[in-house]
Phi, psi and omega in degrees: 000140179283182179300327179204162174238139175289132178261315183239193178286153173275128182243169178052047183289132179229144175281129177262313181203160176212157177054231184290351176285351179269122181298322184267023186302314182295321178294318179300315179297318181293317185281319187244344180112166179291145179182173176275081187287139176223146172255128186233161172224153178195183184234140180205160173276129181235156174250121180283165181297338178273001177097347179288149177248132180218155173269134186220156170274130181241146173237145179201168175250147173208153178219147180299130180084348179249320177097191184279133180225149171056057177288126182236139175275125181262315179197159175272145177232138180229000000 
């Protein structure tokens, strides 16, 4: 089991960076393939590995045809 599981939908999605504005762009292309990469943030209800449920801010990368990759929990929001 990972650090957390998504329980619901990710809401209030915002663009953080795209294209050359992404620091890890070359690694993303090498690891997952070429694409129109964007770094996004949003909020969702997650279930932690200890069973607790919390609302958290999440950051991730995604590209058309590749999908969402490397979802990270940044902070809890209440």
